[in-house]
N, C-alpha and C positions, 0 to 999 in steps of 0.2 A: 431434538428427539422428543416427541410429544408424550410418549409413554415408554416405560422400561420394558424392553423385550428380553426374552430368555437369553442367558449368557451363551455365547459361542466360544468354546475353549480352543486353544491352539492344537491340542492333541489329547483328546479325552480317552480314557480306557474304554475298551469295547469287548465285553464278555461273550463267550461262545455259548454258554448255557450248560457246558459239561464240567466246568470247574468244580461245582458243588458236589458232583458225583465222586471226584477224586478226594476232595476234602472229607466227605463223609466216610470214604474208605479208610482214611487215616484215623478217624475217630472210632470206626468200628473195630479196627485192629489195635487201637490204643497206641498208635505210633505218632505221638504228638511231638516227641523229642526231635532233635535236629536230623537224625537219620531214620531211614525207613523205606518202604516200598516205593513211594512217590519219588524220592530223591534218585533212587537207582533207575526207575523207569524213565524219569525225565532226562537223566544223563544219557541213557541209551537212545532214546528217541531223538534227542538233540544231535548226538553224534551221527546217527543214521541219516537224519535230514540233511546235514551238511557234508556228509561223505568223509568224515574224519575218524580216526581210530578211537577217540574217546572225548569225553567232556567231564568237567568238574563244576558242579553248580554251587554258587557262592552267594554271599550276602549282597554283593554289588559288582558292577563292572569295574569300579575303582579297586576293589579287593583283588579282582582278577589281574589287573595291570600290576598291582603291587606284588603279588605272588610270582608273576612272570619275571619281574625285575629281580626279585630275591633269588630265583632259580638260575638267573643268568649271572649271578654273582655281583650285581651292581651294589657298590658301597660308597662310603664317604670319599669324596674327592674325584669319583669317576664322572665321566661325561655321558649323557644320553641325548641323542638328537630326537626332536619331537615336532610334529606338525604344529604350526603356530595358530592356524585357524581351527579352533576346537573349543570345547568346554573345559574348564579348569580341571575337572576330574581326570583328564588324560595326563596332565603334567604334575599334579600334586604328588602322586606316588614316587616320582623322581626325587622330590624333596624329602619324602618319608625316609628314603635310603641315604640321605645326606649327599646325593649326587648333584651335579650341575647340569641344568638343561641348556641345550643350544637349539634355537627355534628355526625351523625351515618354512619358507613361504609356500604359498599355493601356486598353481598354474591356472590359466584361464579355462582350459578345456574340461577340467574336472572339479575345480575349486579345491582340490586336494594337493598333497605334497608335490612340489615342483621337482622333477627329475634333475633339471639343470642346477637348481639351487643345492640339491642334495649332493650331486657330483662335485660341485665346488667345495662344499663344506667337508666332505670326506677327503678330498684332495688336500685341502689345507691341514686337516687333522693328521693325515698320513705324513705330510711334510714335517709336522711338528713332532711326530712320533707318539701321538696320543690319540688313538682311534677311540670312538665311542664304544661303550660296552653294549649298546643296543640302539636301534632306531625304532621309534613308535610312529607308525603311519596311521592316520585317521581317515575313515571313509565318511565324509560329511553328508548329513541329511539324506543318507541312503545311497549316494553315488560312490562307487568304488574309485579309489585312487588308481593310477596307472601301475597296477601291482606287478606285472611281469617286468617292466622296465626298472621299477624301484628295487625289486628283488635281485635282478641281475647286477645292479650297481652295488647293493649291499654285499652280495656274495663275492663280488670282485675284491672287496676289502675284508672279507671274512667277518662281517658284522651281523649279528642276529637281528631279526625283525619281529616286533610285536605289532600285530595288526589290530587296531582299535576299530572293531566293527560294531560298536555299541549302537550306532544309528542305522546300520545297514543289514541287519538280519533279514534273510530272504532275498537279498540282492544277488546278482551274479556278474562275474567278469569273465567273458569268453567261455561261458558254460560252466564255470566253477563258482561255488558258493563263496560269497564274501565272508571274510574272516578265516579262510582256510589256506591262505598263501604264506603267511608268516610262520616263523617257528612256533609262535603262540598266536591264537586268535582270541578276541575278547568280545563278549556280548553283554548287553544291558537289558534288564527287564523292569526298568523303572516305570513309574506310573504313566508316563507320557510316551513310552516307546511303542513300536508297532504291535508287539505283544507284551503283556505285563504280568508280573507276579506281585504287583504293588511295589516291591523293591527286590532287587536280586540281580544276579549276573552269572556269567559262566566263562570258564577258561577252556579252550579247546586246543587239541594238538594231535599230531600223529605219533607222538612219543608217549606211550602209555606209562612209562616209568616216571616221567616228569609230572604227569597228571596224578599218579599215585602219591608222589611227594607233595603236590599241591594240596591234596586232601589231608595229608599228615600235618602240614604247616597250618592249614585252615582249622584244624581241631586242636589247637594249642600245642602242637608238636608233642603230643603224648606218646611216649614209648610203649611198646607192647609188653607191659609188665602188670602184674596183679595190682600192685600199688601204683600211685601216680608218679611216674618217672619222666623227667624232662631234662634234656641235655642241650637244647637250643631254644631260642625265642620262637614262640608260635603265636597264632592269631585266632580270634573267634570269628571266622569268616564263612563257616559252612551254612548253606541254605537249609531252612527247616523243612520237615516233611510236609507240613500243611501248605507252605508257600509253593513247594514243588508240585503239589497237587493242582494249584492254580495254573502253574506253568504247563502241565500236561494238557489241560483243557484248552489253553491258549495256543499251544504249538499245533494242535490239530487243525486250526483254522488259519495258520500263518499264510499260506498261499492265497487264501481268500482275502486276507487283510491286505496283502501286497496288491492284488488286483483292485481292491476298493480304493486304496490310497493313490494308485496310478490313475484311477478314474477321476478322483478329485482333482489331481493335477491337470488331467486333460480338459476337464470342464473349465478350470481357470485359464488354461492356455488358449482354448478356443475363444473364450470370452474377452480376454485381456491382451493376448499376444499381439494384436494389431494396434494397440494404443501407443502413442508417441512416448519414447523414453523408457519403455518397459522391456526388460530382457530377462527371460527365465533361466534358472540354473540348467546348464546343458547336460545331456546324457551322452556319454562317450560311446561312439560306435562300438558294437560288440559287447555292450554291457546292458544290464537290466537293473535300473534303480528301483528300490521299493518305494521311492518318493515319500519317505517318512514325513518330511515336511516339504511343502511347496515353497521354494525359495526363489526370489527374483530381485533384480536391481532396478532402481528408479533413477534415471538421469534427470535432475531437476531442470537443467537447461532446456530439455525437450518437453518434459512432462508438465513443467510449470509448478510442480510441488516436489517436496522432498519425501524420502521414505519415512521420516519422523512425522511429517504432516499427515501421511496416510495412517500411520499407527495411531496417532492422536484421534483422527476422525473415526477410525474403527472403534477405538475405545469409547468414544462418545455414544456409539451405537451398541455398547455392551459386547463388543467383539474383541477377543484377545489376538494380538499379533505382536511379533517381536523383531528386533533388529537381528541381523546375522551376528554370529559370535564375535565378540571383541577379541582380536588376536592376542595370544599369550604374551608376545614381546611388547605389547602396549599396556599390559596389566601392571599396576603398582607392585604386586607381589614379585614380579620378575624383572623389576627395573634394573637395567644394566646388563641383562642377559644377552649373549651373542645371538645375532640374527642374520640369516642369509636370505635376501630377497630373490624373487624369481629372476630378475635381471637387474643389473646396476641401474639405479634410479627408478625402478618399477617394482613396487610392493603390491602384489595382487591382493593379498589378504587385507591390507589397509584399505584398498579401493573397495573391496566387497563389503567391509564393515561400514565404510562411508556411505554406501548407496543401497545396501541390501536389507531385505526384510523377509520374514516368513509369515505366510498366511495360515489360517486355521486349516488343518489337513486331516482331521480325524476320519477313520474308516467308517464311522457311523454318522457322518454328516448327511443331512437331508438336502434335497434339491433346493428347498426353500432357504436353508441356512447358507448354502453356497451363493444363492442369488442375493442374499443380504450383503455378503462380502463383496461380490462383484459390483453391486449397485453403488457402494461407497466409492470404489476406485473409478468407476465410470463417471461418477459425478465430479470427482476431483480432477481427473485427467481429461481435459476437453480438447 
């Protein structure tokens, strides 16, 4: 590279222009504290967008998973099933509660939880007389898992589902919004997500009572007394009124951001889909992925390069790219954890980690920036 070009980030924030209006509103009303008009309005708008009874906005998606596990009674010695191909934030709250994770592999059609592996795992757990207290299903990179099938399997065993839709806000599965199938749904508004509040998350549900309790737990479990009364452990997990103002401005353009990210994916697909050894993350029929990140696999035997070669070459051009998530069952943190592969002798998540990468996918990418990325891959894969 002869001269340093501007950095292309994997997923940069993209402001709508209205965020400042809601932040200023909080200042004008002097509602700078954790509660206020923006929090209430953001929760209402988020629930309406997703077609659920309510939402509780929190400090992170991790906090939302933690509160869901708490309300399902998960405690020390319990078992929780969890998608293996995910970011560690999905699994960490299981450890917060002193529970034991059992990891479930992906399937090729969605890259998400394998119904076959889940069925085997639940069957074994039932035979042992120790069913999990919950199943956490992840919707990876914007693509929904096969939620109808997974929900049917879990209902058959009476096991509740937490749907980790941190990466799939705005996606749909058979006309229903991602994150609204499980007993609880979880969203993230981290800085790299499709919409962002810089940091934050939400818990959604059709059970208004559990959402009210989540708000109680998220505000240090303070009892309604004049003095400070506490009878159980609480947390400082509530979203601030200023941060919620950013969320209001971002949510207004969510559908536009989905369209833009899908456009980025399509540009990559049109330019690179015909190259040897390149296979893009599939979109299951009847679903609409927000394409939060454009993910693909590279077969080195056909392409002549590995996914790591491509990431390195992109880095030399000041372009950020990342491997697909390293599965949880391969992480040192979870060494020895039980794991159910998609099929005996076929671990889909390990295969995706071995060959997969994510390209820059921000909704504010320019045509010139996409061409820079495409040019590197075309040069390497001949």
